[in-house]
Structures are given as C-alpha cells and as structure tokens.
PDB file of the backbone (N, CA, C, O) and the ligand in Angstrom, with CONECT records:
HET     ZN  A 101       1
ATOM      1  N   MET A   1      58.541  43.729  97.457  1.00  0.00           N
ATOM      2  CA  MET A   1      59.553  42.892  96.796  1.00  0.00           C
ATOM      3  C   MET A   1      60.953  43.253  97.329  1.00  0.00           C
ATOM      4  O   MET A   1      61.361  44.412  97.253  1.00  0.00           O
ATOM      5  N   PRO A   2      61.671  42.291  97.856  1.00  0.00           N
ATOM      6  CA  PRO A   2      63.005  42.590  98.399  1.00  0.00           C
ATOM      7  C   PRO A   2      63.997  42.914  97.294  1.00  0.00           C
ATOM      8  O   PRO A   2      63.979  42.311  96.220  1.00  0.00           O
ATOM      9  N   LYS A   3      64.858  43.871  97.578  1.00  0.00           N
ATOM     10  CA  LYS A   3      65.834  44.297  96.578  1.00  0.00           C
ATOM     11  C   LYS A   3      66.895  43.207  96.407  1.00  0.00           C
ATOM     12  O   LYS A   3      67.521  42.765  97.370  1.00  0.00           O
ATOM     13  N   LYS A   4      67.072  42.793  95.164  1.00  0.00           N
ATOM     14  CA  LYS A   4      68.045  41.738  94.870  1.00  0.00           C
ATOM     15  C   LYS A   4      69.446  42.340  94.800  1.00  0.00           C
ATOM     16  O   LYS A   4      69.645  43.399  94.205  1.00  0.00           O
ATOM     17  N   LYS A   5      70.403  41.666  95.403  1.00  0.00           N
ATOM     18  CA  LYS A   5      71.793  42.116  95.320  1.00  0.00           C
ATOM     19  C   LYS A   5      72.283  41.825  93.900  1.00  0.00           C
ATOM     20  O   LYS A   5      72.303  40.676  93.459  1.00  0.00           O
ATOM     21  N   SER A   6      72.667  42.865  93.211  1.00  0.00           N
ATOM     22  CA  SER A   6      73.003  42.673  91.802  1.00  0.00           C
ATOM     23  C   SER A   6      74.349  41.974  91.645  1.00  0.00           C
ATOM     24  O   SER A   6      75.217  42.050  92.514  1.00  0.00           O
ATOM     25  N   ALA A   7      74.494  41.299  90.525  1.00  0.00           N
ATOM     26  CA  ALA A   7      75.716  40.558  90.225  1.00  0.00           C
ATOM     27  C   ALA A   7      76.883  41.529  90.037  1.00  0.00           C
ATOM     28  O   ALA A   7      78.039  41.184  90.279  1.00  0.00           O
ATOM     29  N   PHE A   8      76.562  42.733  89.608  1.00  0.00           N
ATOM     30  CA  PHE A   8      77.616  43.727  89.369  1.00  0.00           C
ATOM     31  C   PHE A   8      78.311  44.092  90.675  1.00  0.00           C
ATOM     32  O   PHE A   8      79.536  44.209  90.710  1.00  0.00           O
ATOM     33  N   ASP A   9      77.537  44.274  91.763  1.00  0.00           N
ATOM     34  CA  ASP A   9      78.111  44.623  93.060  1.00  0.00           C
ATOM     35  C   ASP A   9      79.057  43.534  93.540  1.00  0.00           C
ATOM     36  O   ASP A   9      80.157  43.810  94.018  1.00  0.00           O
ATOM     37  N   ARG A  10      78.609  42.296  93.403  1.00  0.00           N
ATOM     38  CA  ARG A  10      79.427  41.164  93.832  1.00  0.00           C
ATOM     39  C   ARG A  10      80.714  41.103  93.010  1.00  0.00           C
ATOM     40  O   ARG A  10      81.799  40.848  93.532  1.00  0.00           O
ATOM     41  N   TYR A  11      80.556  41.345  91.707  1.00  0.00           N
ATOM     42  CA  TYR A  11      81.702  41.296  90.795  1.00  0.00           C
ATOM     43  C   TYR A  11      82.712  42.377  91.153  1.00  0.00           C
ATOM     44  O   TYR A  11      83.917  42.130  91.178  1.00  0.00           O
ATOM     45  N   THR A  12      82.206  43.588  91.433  1.00  0.00           N
ATOM     46  CA  THR A  12      83.082  44.701  91.807  1.00  0.00           C
ATOM     47  C   THR A  12      83.857  44.361  93.073  1.00  0.00           C
ATOM     48  O   THR A  12      85.051  44.642  93.177  1.00  0.00           O
ATOM     49  N   TRP A  13      83.162  43.748  94.040  1.00  0.00           N
ATOM     50  CA  TRP A  13      83.784  43.380  95.306  1.00  0.00           C
ATOM     51  C   TRP A  13      84.892  42.349  95.086  1.00  0.00           C
ATOM     52  O   TRP A  13      85.971  42.457  95.669  1.00  0.00           O
ATOM     53  N   ILE A  14      84.622  41.357  94.247  1.00  0.00           N
ATOM     54  CA  ILE A  14      85.612  40.308  93.973  1.00  0.00           C
ATOM     55  C   ILE A  14      86.837  40.902  93.282  1.00  0.00           C
ATOM     56  O   ILE A  14      87.973  40.556  93.606  1.00  0.00           O
ATOM     57  N   VAL A  15      86.595  41.800  92.327  1.00  0.00           N
ATOM     58  CA  VAL A  15      87.718  42.439  91.615  1.00  0.00           C
ATOM     59  C   VAL A  15      88.552  43.260  92.596  1.00  0.00           C
ATOM     60  O   VAL A  15      89.781  43.259  92.521  1.00  0.00           O
ATOM     61  N   THR A  16      87.879  43.968  93.524  1.00  0.00           N
ATOM     62  CA  THR A  16      88.592  44.754  94.540  1.00  0.00           C
ATOM     63  C   THR A  16      89.473  43.847  95.390  1.00  0.00           C
ATOM     64  O   THR A  16      90.632  44.163  95.656  1.00  0.00           O
ATOM     65  N   GLU A  17      88.909  42.718  95.814  1.00  0.00           N
ATOM     66  CA  GLU A  17      89.664  41.739  96.610  1.00  0.00           C
ATOM     67  C   GLU A  17      90.888  41.249  95.837  1.00  0.00           C
ATOM     68  O   GLU A  17      91.990  41.146  96.375  1.00  0.00           O
ATOM     69  N   LEU A  18      90.657  40.953  94.568  1.00  0.00           N
ATOM     70  CA  LEU A  18      91.717  40.432  93.701  1.00  0.00           C
ATOM     71  C   LEU A  18      92.850  41.452  93.576  1.00  0.00           C
ATOM     72  O   LEU A  18      94.026  41.108  93.697  1.00  0.00           O
ATOM     73  N   VAL A  19      92.478  42.715  93.331  1.00  0.00           N
ATOM     74  CA  VAL A  19      93.479  43.776  93.131  1.00  0.00           C
ATOM     75  C   VAL A  19      94.268  44.008  94.418  1.00  0.00           C
ATOM     76  O   VAL A  19      95.493  44.118  94.383  1.00  0.00           O
ATOM     77  N   ILE A  20      93.562  44.084  95.567  1.00  0.00           N
ATOM     78  CA  ILE A  20      94.233  44.301  96.858  1.00  0.00           C
ATOM     79  C   ILE A  20      95.156  43.111  97.155  1.00  0.00           C
ATOM     80  O   ILE A  20      96.277  43.288  97.630  1.00  0.00           O
ATOM     81  N   GLY A  21      94.668  41.901  96.868  1.00  0.00           N
ATOM     82  CA  GLY A  21      95.457  40.691  97.096  1.00  0.00           C
ATOM     83  C   GLY A  21      96.738  40.695  96.296  1.00  0.00           C
ATOM     84  O   GLY A  21      97.811  40.418  96.832  1.00  0.00           O
ATOM     85  N   ILE A  22      96.634  41.008  95.007  1.00  0.00           N
ATOM     86  CA  ILE A  22      97.814  41.030  94.131  1.00  0.00           C
ATOM     87  C   ILE A  22      98.776  42.133  94.582  1.00  0.00           C
ATOM     88  O   ILE A  22      99.991  41.936  94.608  1.00  0.00           O
ATOM     89  N   ALA A  23      98.216  43.299  94.936  1.00  0.00           N
ATOM     90  CA  ALA A  23      99.043  44.428  95.375  1.00  0.00           C
ATOM     91  C   ALA A  23      99.809  44.081  96.647  1.00  0.00           C
ATOM     92  O   ALA A  23     101.005  44.353  96.749  1.00  0.00           O
ATOM     93  N   ALA A  24      99.114  43.477  97.623  1.00  0.00           N
ATOM     94  CA  ALA A  24      99.749  43.108  98.893  1.00  0.00           C
ATOM     95  C   ALA A  24     100.829  42.052  98.667  1.00  0.00           C
ATOM     96  O   ALA A  24     101.925  42.127  99.221  1.00  0.00           O
ATOM     97  N   LEU A  25     100.493  41.082  97.848  1.00  0.00           N
ATOM     98  CA  LEU A  25     101.431  39.990  97.530  1.00  0.00           C
ATOM     99  C   LEU A  25     102.675  40.553  96.832  1.00  0.00           C
ATOM    100  O   LEU A  25     103.802  40.218  97.198  1.00  0.00           O
ATOM    101  N   GLY A  26     102.467  41.395  95.841  1.00  0.00           N
ATOM    102  CA  GLY A  26     103.559  41.984  95.077  1.00  0.00           C
ATOM    103  C   GLY A  26     104.437  42.859  95.953  1.00  0.00           C
ATOM    104  O   GLY A  26     105.664  42.763  95.913  1.00  0.00           O
ATOM    105  N   TYR A  27     103.795  43.719  96.751  1.00  0.00           N
ATOM    106  CA  TYR A  27     104.536  44.629  97.625  1.00  0.00           C
ATOM    107  C   TYR A  27     105.347  43.834  98.645  1.00  0.00           C
ATOM    108  O   TYR A  27     106.501  44.162  98.917  1.00  0.00           O
ATOM    109  N   GLY A  28     104.736  42.781  99.213  1.00  0.00           N
ATOM    110  CA  GLY A  28     105.419  41.941 100.197  1.00  0.00           C
ATOM    111  C   GLY A  28     106.618  41.229  99.588  1.00  0.00           C
ATOM    112  O   GLY A  28     107.690  41.182 100.192  1.00  0.00           O
ATOM    113  N   LEU A  29     106.439  40.680  98.404  1.00  0.00           N
ATOM    114  CA  LEU A  29     107.524  39.961  97.724  1.00  0.00           C
ATOM    115  C   LEU A  29     108.681  40.896  97.385  1.00  0.00           C
ATOM    116  O   LEU A  29     109.847  40.569  97.606  1.00  0.00           O
ATOM    117  N   PHE A  30     108.336  42.069  96.843  1.00  0.00           N
ATOM    118  CA  PHE A  30     109.381  43.039  96.486  1.00  0.00           C
ATOM    119  C   PHE A  30     110.103  43.523  97.737  1.00  0.00           C
ATOM    120  O   PHE A  30     111.312  43.752  97.712  1.00  0.00           O
ATOM    121  N   GLY A  31     109.362  43.677  98.829  1.00  0.00           N
ATOM    122  CA  GLY A  31     109.955  44.118 100.095  1.00  0.00           C
ATOM    123  C   GLY A  31     110.974  43.124 100.597  1.00  0.00           C
ATOM    124  O   GLY A  31     112.045  43.511 101.064  1.00  0.00           O
ATOM    125  N   ILE A  32     110.650  41.837 100.505  1.00  0.00           N
ATOM    126  CA  ILE A  32     111.560  40.782 100.976  1.00  0.00           C
ATOM    127  C   ILE A  32     112.778  40.690 100.067  1.00  0.00           C
ATOM    128  O   ILE A  32     113.897  40.509 100.548  1.00  0.00           O
ATOM    129  N   ILE A  33     112.572  40.814  98.746  1.00  0.00           N
ATOM    130  CA  ILE A  33     113.691  40.765  97.789  1.00  0.00           C
ATOM    131  C   ILE A  33     114.607  41.974  98.008  1.00  0.00           C
ATOM    132  O   ILE A  33     115.830  41.879  97.909  1.00  0.00           O
ATOM    133  N   ASP A  34     113.973  43.108  98.310  1.00  0.00           N
ATOM    134  CA  ASP A  34     114.705  44.359  98.493  1.00  0.00           C
ATOM    135  C   ASP A  34     115.642  44.315  99.699  1.00  0.00           C
ATOM    136  O   ASP A  34     116.786  44.765  99.623  1.00  0.00           O
ATOM    137  N   ARG A  35     115.155  43.779 100.794  1.00  0.00           N
ATOM    138  CA  ARG A  35     115.982  43.732 102.020  1.00  0.00           C
ATOM    139  C   ARG A  35     115.859  42.371 102.694  1.00  0.00           C
ATOM    140  O   ARG A  35     115.108  42.211 103.656  1.00  0.00           O
ATOM    141  N   PRO A  36     116.599  41.396 102.185  1.00  0.00           N
ATOM    142  CA  PRO A  36     116.464  40.029 102.697  1.00  0.00           C
ATOM    143  C   PRO A  36     117.082  39.828 104.083  1.00  0.00           C
ATOM    144  O   PRO A  36     116.778  38.837 104.747  1.00  0.00           O
ATOM    145  N   THR A  37     117.930  40.733 104.526  1.00  0.00           N
ATOM    146  CA  THR A  37     118.633  40.519 105.791  1.00  0.00           C
ATOM    147  C   THR A  37     117.863  41.031 106.999  1.00  0.00           C
ATOM    148  O   THR A  37     117.929  40.440 108.077  1.00  0.00           O
ATOM    149  N   SER A  38     117.133  42.128 106.823  1.00  0.00           N
ATOM    150  CA  SER A  38     116.415  42.707 107.965  1.00  0.00           C
ATOM    151  C   SER A  38     115.191  41.868 108.319  1.00  0.00           C
ATOM    152  O   SER A  38     114.730  41.058 107.515  1.00  0.00           O
ATOM    153  N   SER A  39     114.675  42.066 109.514  1.00  0.00           N
ATOM    154  CA  SER A  39     113.464  41.348 109.927  1.00  0.00           C
ATOM    155  C   SER A  39     112.290  41.884 109.116  1.00  0.00           C
ATOM    156  O   SER A  39     112.003  43.081 109.136  1.00  0.00           O
ATOM    157  N   ASN A  40     111.622  40.995 108.410  1.00  0.00           N
ATOM    158  CA  ASN A  40     110.569  41.477 107.520  1.00  0.00           C
ATOM    159  C   ASN A  40     109.232  40.803 107.787  1.00  0.00           C
ATOM    160  O   ASN A  40     108.585  40.288 106.876  1.00  0.00           O
ATOM    161  N   TYR A  41     108.833  40.815 109.050  1.00  0.00           N
ATOM    162  CA  TYR A  41     107.530  40.263 109.418  1.00  0.00           C
ATOM    163  C   TYR A  41     106.405  40.987 108.695  1.00  0.00           C
ATOM    164  O   TYR A  41     105.411  40.386 108.287  1.00  0.00           O
ATOM    165  N   PHE A  42     106.592  42.301 108.546  1.00  0.00           N
ATOM    166  CA  PHE A  42     105.570  43.123 107.885  1.00  0.00           C
ATOM    167  C   PHE A  42     105.282  42.604 106.474  1.00  0.00           C
ATOM    168  O   PHE A  42     104.129  42.502 106.055  1.00  0.00           O
ATOM    169  N   PHE A  43     106.352  42.282 105.760  1.00  0.00           N
ATOM    170  CA  PHE A  43     106.179  41.809 104.381  1.00  0.00           C
ATOM    171  C   PHE A  43     105.629  40.387 104.346  1.00  0.00           C
ATOM    172  O   PHE A  43     104.864  40.020 103.454  1.00  0.00           O
ATOM    173  N   ILE A  44     106.041  39.585 105.352  1.00  0.00           N
ATOM    174  CA  ILE A  44     105.506  38.220 105.421  1.00  0.00           C
ATOM    175  C   ILE A  44     104.002  38.260 105.671  1.00  0.00           C
ATOM    176  O   ILE A  44     103.244  37.505 105.061  1.00  0.00           O
ATOM    177  N   ILE A  45     103.573  39.154 106.579  1.00  0.00           N
ATOM    178  CA  ILE A  45     102.140  39.315 106.858  1.00  0.00           C
ATOM    179  C   ILE A  45     101.422  39.783 105.590  1.00  0.00           C
ATOM    180  O   ILE A  45     100.324  39.319 105.279  1.00  0.00           O
ATOM    181  N   LEU A  46     102.059  40.711 104.859  1.00  0.00           N
ATOM    182  CA  LEU A  46     101.481  41.210 103.601  1.00  0.00           C
ATOM    183  C   LEU A  46     101.300  40.063 102.609  1.00  0.00           C
ATOM    184  O   LEU A  46     100.253  39.947 101.972  1.00  0.00           O
ATOM    185  N   ILE A  47     102.316  39.222 102.479  1.00  0.00           N
ATOM    186  CA  ILE A  47     102.263  38.090 101.531  1.00  0.00           C
ATOM    187  C   ILE A  47     101.146  37.129 101.946  1.00  0.00           C
ATOM    188  O   ILE A  47     100.364  36.677 101.110  1.00  0.00           O
ATOM    189  N   CYS A  48     101.079  36.823 103.247  1.00  0.00           N
ATOM    190  CA  CYS A  48     100.045  35.897 103.746  1.00  0.00           C
ATOM    191  C   CYS A  48      98.653  36.442 103.486  1.00  0.00           C
ATOM    192  O   CYS A  48      97.805  35.745 102.931  1.00  0.00           O
ATOM    193  N   SER A  49      98.411  37.697 103.889  1.00  0.00           N
ATOM    194  CA  SER A  49      97.068  38.258 103.721  1.00  0.00           C
ATOM    195  C   SER A  49      96.737  38.422 102.251  1.00  0.00           C
ATOM    196  O   SER A  49      95.589  38.244 101.842  1.00  0.00           O
ATOM    197  N   GLY A  50      97.753  38.765 101.450  1.00  0.00           N
ATOM    198  CA  GLY A  50      97.541  38.891 100.012  1.00  0.00           C
ATOM    199  C   GLY A  50      97.139  37.569  99.383  1.00  0.00           C
ATOM    200  O   GLY A  50      96.236  37.523  98.549  1.00  0.00           O
ATOM    201  N   SER A  51      97.816  36.485  99.785  1.00  0.00           N
ATOM    202  CA  SER A  51      97.484  35.167  99.227  1.00  0.00           C
ATOM    203  C   SER A  51      96.093  34.734  99.654  1.00  0.00           C
ATOM    204  O   SER A  51      95.348  34.158  98.862  1.00  0.00           O
ATOM    205  N   ILE A  52      95.736  35.013 100.926  1.00  0.00           N
ATOM    206  CA  ILE A  52      94.402  34.633 101.413  1.00  0.00           C
ATOM    207  C   ILE A  52      93.327  35.380 100.614  1.00  0.00           C
ATOM    208  O   ILE A  52      92.331  34.789 100.197  1.00  0.00           O
ATOM    209  N   LEU A  53      93.540  36.682 100.406  1.00  0.00           N
ATOM    210  CA  LEU A  53      92.584  37.484  99.641  1.00  0.00           C
ATOM    211  C   LEU A  53      92.433  36.955  98.222  1.00  0.00           C
ATOM    212  O   LEU A  53      91.324  36.852  97.697  1.00  0.00           O
ATOM    213  N   LEU A  54      93.568  36.620  97.609  1.00  0.00           N
ATOM    214  CA  LEU A  54      93.546  36.074  96.251  1.00  0.00           C
ATOM    215  C   LEU A  54      92.758  34.767  96.207  1.00  0.00           C
ATOM    216  O   LEU A  54      91.922  34.555  95.329  1.00  0.00           O
ATOM    217  N   LEU A  55      93.048  33.890  97.185  1.00  0.00           N
ATOM    218  CA  LEU A  55      92.399  32.585  97.251  1.00  0.00           C
ATOM    219  C   LEU A  55      90.884  32.751  97.411  1.00  0.00           C
ATOM    220  O   LEU A  55      90.098  32.098  96.724  1.00  0.00           O
ATOM    221  N   VAL A  56      90.491  33.644  98.339  1.00  0.00           N
ATOM    222  CA  VAL A  56      89.066  33.872  98.612  1.00  0.00           C
ATOM    223  C   VAL A  56      88.367  34.393  97.354  1.00  0.00           C
ATOM    224  O   VAL A  56      87.267  33.948  97.025  1.00  0.00           O
ATOM    225  N   SER A  57      89.002  35.330  96.656  1.00  0.00           N
ATOM    226  CA  SER A  57      88.353  35.890  95.468  1.00  0.00           C
ATOM    227  C   SER A  57      88.264  34.856  94.353  1.00  0.00           C
ATOM    228  O   SER A  57      87.290  34.839  93.602  1.00  0.00           O
ATOM    229  N   ILE A  58      89.274  33.991  94.239  1.00  0.00           N
ATOM    230  CA  ILE A  58      89.231  32.938  93.214  1.00  0.00           C
ATOM    231  C   ILE A  58      88.100  31.954  93.538  1.00  0.00           C
ATOM    232  O   ILE A  58      87.374  31.524  92.642  1.00  0.00           O
ATOM    233  N   ILE A  59      87.953  31.602  94.817  1.00  0.00           N
ATOM    234  CA  ILE A  59      86.868  30.704  95.225  1.00  0.00           C
ATOM    235  C   ILE A  59      85.518  31.336  94.894  1.00  0.00           C
ATOM    236  O   ILE A  59      84.612  30.661  94.406  1.00  0.00           O
ATOM    237  N   GLN A  60      85.391  32.643  95.166  1.00  0.00           N
ATOM    238  CA  GLN A  60      84.134  33.333  94.883  1.00  0.00           C
ATOM    239  C   GLN A  60      83.813  33.342  93.394  1.00  0.00           C
ATOM    240  O   GLN A  60      82.656  33.191  93.000  1.00  0.00           O
ATOM    241  N   ILE A  61      84.854  33.520  92.562  1.00  0.00           N
ATOM    242  CA  ILE A  61      84.646  33.518  91.107  1.00  0.00           C
ATOM    243  C   ILE A  61      84.157  32.133  90.665  1.00  0.00           C
ATOM    244  O   ILE A  61      83.236  32.022  89.856  1.00  0.00           O
ATOM    245  N   VAL A  62      84.788  31.073  91.208  1.00  0.00           N
ATOM    246  CA  VAL A  62      84.399  29.702  90.858  1.00  0.00           C
ATOM    247  C   VAL A  62      82.955  29.448  91.274  1.00  0.00           C
ATOM    248  O   VAL A  62      82.183  28.855  90.521  1.00  0.00           O
ATOM    249  N   MET A  63      82.586  29.905  92.493  1.00  0.00           N
ATOM    250  CA  MET A  63      81.220  29.715  92.995  1.00  0.00           C
ATOM    251  C   MET A  63      80.212  30.444  92.101  1.00  0.00           C
ATOM    252  O   MET A  63      79.146  29.912  91.791  1.00  0.00           O
ATOM    253  N   MET A  64      80.563  31.674  91.689  1.00  0.00           N
ATOM    254  CA  MET A  64      79.673  32.461  90.835  1.00  0.00           C
ATOM    255  C   MET A  64      79.464  31.771  89.493  1.00  0.00           C
ATOM    256  O   MET A  64      78.358  31.757  88.954  1.00  0.00           O
ATOM    257  N   ARG A  65      80.526  31.208  88.970  1.00  0.00           N
ATOM    258  CA  ARG A  65      80.447  30.524  87.673  1.00  0.00           C
ATOM    259  C   ARG A  65      79.560  29.283  87.786  1.00  0.00           C
ATOM    260  O   ARG A  65      78.807  28.968  86.865  1.00  0.00           O
ATOM    261  N   LYS A  66      79.653  28.587  88.907  1.00  0.00           N
ATOM    262  CA  LYS A  66      78.830  27.391  89.102  1.00  0.00           C
ATOM    263  C   LYS A  66      77.354  27.768  89.161  1.00  0.00           C
ATOM    264  O   LYS A  66      76.495  27.062  88.632  1.00  0.00           O
ATOM    265  N   LYS A  67      77.071  28.918  89.829  1.00  0.00           N
ATOM    266  CA  LYS A  67      75.685  29.355  89.989  1.00  0.00           C
ATOM    267  C   LYS A  67      75.075  29.807  88.674  1.00  0.00           C
ATOM    268  O   LYS A  67      73.854  29.843  88.523  1.00  0.00           O
ATOM    269  N   LYS A  68      75.943  30.155  87.717  1.00  0.00           N
ATOM    270  CA  LYS A  68      75.436  30.688  86.451  1.00  0.00           C
ATOM    271  C   LYS A  68      74.781  29.633  85.581  1.00  0.00           C
ATOM    272  O   LYS A  68      74.067  29.964  84.636  1.00  0.00           O
ATOM    273  N   ILE A  69      75.017  28.361  85.890  1.00  0.00           N
ATOM    274  CA  ILE A  69      74.400  27.306  85.100  1.00  0.00           C
ATOM    275  C   ILE A  69      72.928  27.214  85.513  1.00  0.00           C
ATOM    276  O   ILE A  69      72.598  26.646  86.554  1.00  0.00           O
ATOM    277  N   ASP A  70      72.055  27.778  84.683  1.00  0.00           N
ATOM    278  CA  ASP A  70      70.639  27.843  85.007  1.00  0.00           C
ATOM    279  C   ASP A  70      69.837  26.821  84.229  1.00  0.00           C
ATOM    280  O   ASP A  70      70.239  26.338  83.170  1.00  0.00           O
ATOM    281  N   LYS A  71      68.677  26.512  84.806  1.00  0.00           N
ATOM    282  CA  LYS A  71      67.724  25.650  84.111  1.00  0.00           C
ATOM    283  C   LYS A  71      66.594  26.537  83.602  1.00  0.00           C
ATOM    284  O   LYS A  71      66.466  27.693  84.004  1.00  0.00           O
ATOM    285  N   PHE A  72      65.798  25.992  82.735  1.00  0.00           N
ATOM    286  CA  PHE A  72      64.653  26.733  82.231  1.00  0.00           C
ATOM    287  C   PHE A  72      63.396  25.900  82.408  1.00  0.00           C
ATOM    288  O   PHE A  72      63.426  24.676  82.287  1.00  0.00           O
ATOM    289  N   CYS A  73      62.288  26.578  82.695  1.00  0.00           N
ATOM    290  CA  CYS A  73      61.011  25.902  82.900  1.00  0.00           C
ATOM    291  C   CYS A  73      60.548  25.264  81.592  1.00  0.00           C
ATOM    292  O   CYS A  73      60.593  25.890  80.533  1.00  0.00           O
ATOM    293  N   SER A  74      60.098  24.003  81.682  1.00  0.00           N
ATOM    294  CA  SER A  74      59.660  23.296  80.474  1.00  0.00           C
ATOM    295  C   SER A  74      58.294  23.794  80.001  1.00  0.00           C
ATOM    296  O   SER A  74      57.911  23.569  78.853  1.00  0.00           O
ATOM    297  N   LYS A  75      57.567  24.465  80.882  1.00  0.00           N
ATOM    298  CA  LYS A  75      56.215  24.925  80.542  1.00  0.00           C
ATOM    299  C   LYS A  75      56.223  26.344  79.960  1.00  0.00           C
ATOM    300  O   LYS A  75      55.651  26.602  78.901  1.00  0.00           O
ATOM    301  N   CYS A  76      56.895  27.265  80.689  1.00  0.00           N
ATOM    302  CA  CYS A  76      56.836  28.666  80.253  1.00  0.00           C
ATOM    303  C   CYS A  76      58.191  29.228  79.809  1.00  0.00           C
ATOM    304  O   CYS A  76      58.257  30.334  79.272  1.00  0.00           O
ATOM    305  N   GLY A  77      59.267  28.471  80.031  1.00  0.00           N
ATOM    306  CA  GLY A  77      60.576  28.912  79.578  1.00  0.00           C
ATOM    307  C   GLY A  77      61.275  29.884  80.510  1.00  0.00           C
ATOM    308  O   GLY A  77      62.324  30.429  80.166  1.00  0.00           O
ATOM    309  N   GLU A  78      60.696  30.110  81.701  1.00  0.00           N
ATOM    310  CA  GLU A  78      61.298  31.021  82.681  1.00  0.00           C
ATOM    311  C   GLU A  78      62.618  30.449  83.203  1.00  0.00           C
ATOM    312  O   GLU A  78      62.750  29.239  83.387  1.00  0.00           O
ATOM    313  N   LYS A  79      63.580  31.322  83.437  1.00  0.00           N
ATOM    314  CA  LYS A  79      64.865  30.917  83.998  1.00  0.00           C
ATOM    315  C   LYS A  79      64.669  30.480  85.451  1.00  0.00           C
ATOM    316  O   LYS A  79      64.008  31.173  86.224  1.00  0.00           O
ATOM    317  N   ILE A  80      65.236  29.346  85.816  1.00  0.00           N
ATOM    318  CA  ILE A  80      65.058  28.808  87.167  1.00  0.00           C
ATOM    319  C   ILE A  80      66.412  28.589  87.825  1.00  0.00           C
ATOM    320  O   ILE A  80      67.360  28.095  87.214  1.00  0.00           O
ATOM    321  N   LYS A  81      66.463  28.977  89.099  1.00  0.00           N
ATOM    322  CA  LYS A  81      67.697  28.757  89.862  1.00  0.00           C
ATOM    323  C   LYS A  81      67.867  27.276  90.142  1.00  0.00           C
ATOM    324  O   LYS A  81      66.899  26.519  90.212  1.00  0.00           O
ATOM    325  N   LYS A  82      69.134  26.881  90.301  1.00  0.00           N
ATOM    326  CA  LYS A  82      69.482  25.477  90.521  1.00  0.00           C
ATOM    327  C   LYS A  82      68.739  24.871  91.708  1.00  0.00           C
ATOM    328  O   LYS A  82      68.342  23.706  91.667  1.00  0.00           O
ATOM    329  N   GLU A  83      68.548  25.678  92.786  1.00  0.00           N
ATOM    330  CA  GLU A  83      67.986  25.142  94.022  1.00  0.00           C
ATOM    331  C   GLU A  83      66.455  25.143  94.033  1.00  0.00           C
ATOM    332  O   GLU A  83      65.844  24.591  94.949  1.00  0.00           O
ATOM    333  N   ASP A  84      65.834  25.756  93.024  1.00  0.00           N
ATOM    334  CA  ASP A  84      64.371  25.836  93.003  1.00  0.00           C
ATOM    335  C   ASP A  84      63.728  24.515  92.567  1.00  0.00           C
ATOM    336  O   ASP A  84      64.210  23.829  91.666  1.00  0.00           O
ATOM    337  N   ASP A  85      62.616  24.185  93.245  1.00  0.00           N
ATOM    338  CA  ASP A  85      61.872  22.979  92.887  1.00  0.00           C
ATOM    339  C   ASP A  85      60.668  23.308  92.011  1.00  0.00           C
ATOM    340  O   ASP A  85      60.159  22.456  91.283  1.00  0.00           O
ATOM    341  N   PHE A  86      60.223  24.566  92.097  1.00  0.00           N
ATOM    342  CA  PHE A  86      59.074  24.982  91.316  1.00  0.00           C
ATOM    343  C   PHE A  86      59.395  26.236  90.532  1.00  0.00           C
ATOM    344  O   PHE A  86      60.195  27.060  90.976  1.00  0.00           O
ATOM    345  N   CYS A  87      58.784  26.390  89.376  1.00  0.00           N
ATOM    346  CA  CYS A  87      58.987  27.587  88.560  1.00  0.00           C
ATOM    347  C   CYS A  87      58.430  28.809  89.297  1.00  0.00           C
ATOM    348  O   CYS A  87      57.287  28.773  89.754  1.00  0.00           O
ATOM    349  N   PRO A  88      59.200  29.876  89.423  1.00  0.00           N
ATOM    350  CA  PRO A  88      58.712  31.069  90.142  1.00  0.00           C
ATOM    351  C   PRO A  88      57.626  31.807  89.372  1.00  0.00           C
ATOM    352  O   PRO A  88      56.916  32.627  89.955  1.00  0.00           O
ATOM    353  N   LYS A  89      57.477  31.539  88.085  1.00  0.00           N
ATOM    354  CA  LYS A  89      56.509  32.264  87.258  1.00  0.00           C
ATOM    355  C   LYS A  89      55.173  31.519  87.161  1.00  0.00           C
ATOM    356  O   LYS A  89      54.112  32.089  87.414  1.00  0.00           O
ATOM    357  N   CYS A  90      55.245  30.240  86.792  1.00  0.00           N
ATOM    358  CA  CYS A  90      53.987  29.523  86.566  1.00  0.00           C
ATOM    359  C   CYS A  90      53.739  28.410  87.585  1.00  0.00           C
ATOM    360  O   CYS A  90      52.652  27.831  87.608  1.00  0.00           O
ATOM    361  N   GLY A  91      54.725  28.103  88.424  1.00  0.00           N
ATOM    362  CA  GLY A  91      54.516  27.115  89.481  1.00  0.00           C
ATOM    363  C   GLY A  91      54.701  25.670  89.040  1.00  0.00           C
ATOM    364  O   GLY A  91      54.423  24.746  89.804  1.00  0.00           O
ATOM    365  N   GLU A  92      55.164  25.471  87.824  1.00  0.00           N
ATOM    366  CA  GLU A  92      55.402  24.121  87.312  1.00  0.00           C
ATOM    367  C   GLU A  92      56.516  23.444  88.117  1.00  0.00           C
ATOM    368  O   GLU A  92      57.531  24.056  88.447  1.00  0.00           O
ATOM    369  N   LYS A  93      56.290  22.155  88.421  1.00  0.00           N
ATOM    370  CA  LYS A  93      57.301  21.409  89.186  1.00  0.00           C
ATOM    371  C   LYS A  93      58.502  21.115  88.293  1.00  0.00           C
ATOM    372  O   LYS A  93      58.362  20.704  87.141  1.00  0.00           O
ATOM    373  N   ILE A  94      59.686  21.339  88.861  1.00  0.00           N
ATOM    374  CA  ILE A  94      60.916  21.078  88.115  1.00  0.00           C
ATOM    375  C   ILE A  94      61.453  19.714  88.525  1.00  0.00           C
ATOM    376  O   ILE A  94      61.638  19.450  89.713  1.00  0.00           O
ATOM    377  N   GLY A  95      61.697  18.869  87.572  1.00  0.00           N
ATOM    378  CA  GLY A  95      62.166  17.542  87.941  1.00  0.00           C
ATOM    379  C   GLY A  95      63.391  17.078  87.246  1.00  0.00           C
ATOM    380  O   GLY A  95      63.859  15.968  87.495  1.00  0.00           O
TER     381      GLY A  95
HETATM  382 ZN    ZN A 101      57.225  28.085  84.325  1.00  0.00          ZN2+
END
C-alpha cells in the first residue's frame, strides 16, 4: 500500500509559504519606506517574490478547500473522492 501524503504536511507547507511571503512582503515594503531615495532593487525583488509566494499559497488553500467536498457511496457509505467513478470499498458505481 503506497504511503498517502497526509493533509497535515501539505497544510504545514502552505502555512510556511504564507509566513515567508508575508515576511518578505513586509520587509520589502518597510525597506522601501525606510529609504525611498536609494536604489532598492533588493526590496522590490523581496516584494515581488513575497507576493508570488502569498498568491501561490492562497491558490493552494482554495484548491484544498475544493477537494474537501466529498461524496459518499450510496451502498456502503464510504467516503469517495470527487474524481472516482467507483467506490473504493465495495465497487459500487458512482453516478
Ligand atoms: Zn461503497
């Protein structure tokens, strides 16, 4: 039986992305506010990468929430994934 990637691992990864994204965005913004006259490519790069990380983690959260809407087998009541055509427990066709 293949080891299933647990939802907790994915959640931890998304939270890490979110925290790094917010930190990079915040640090970049404060850096630009702090010294608006000097060349601040470093902070601009920080803001860009921070926003991308935030966006990616938000998309992942939305995708995870969509996947959580499960169906149940009408015969045995087993939880069925959205993409499954047959019940993994009793083999009943899902329609
Ligand atoms: Zn079933």
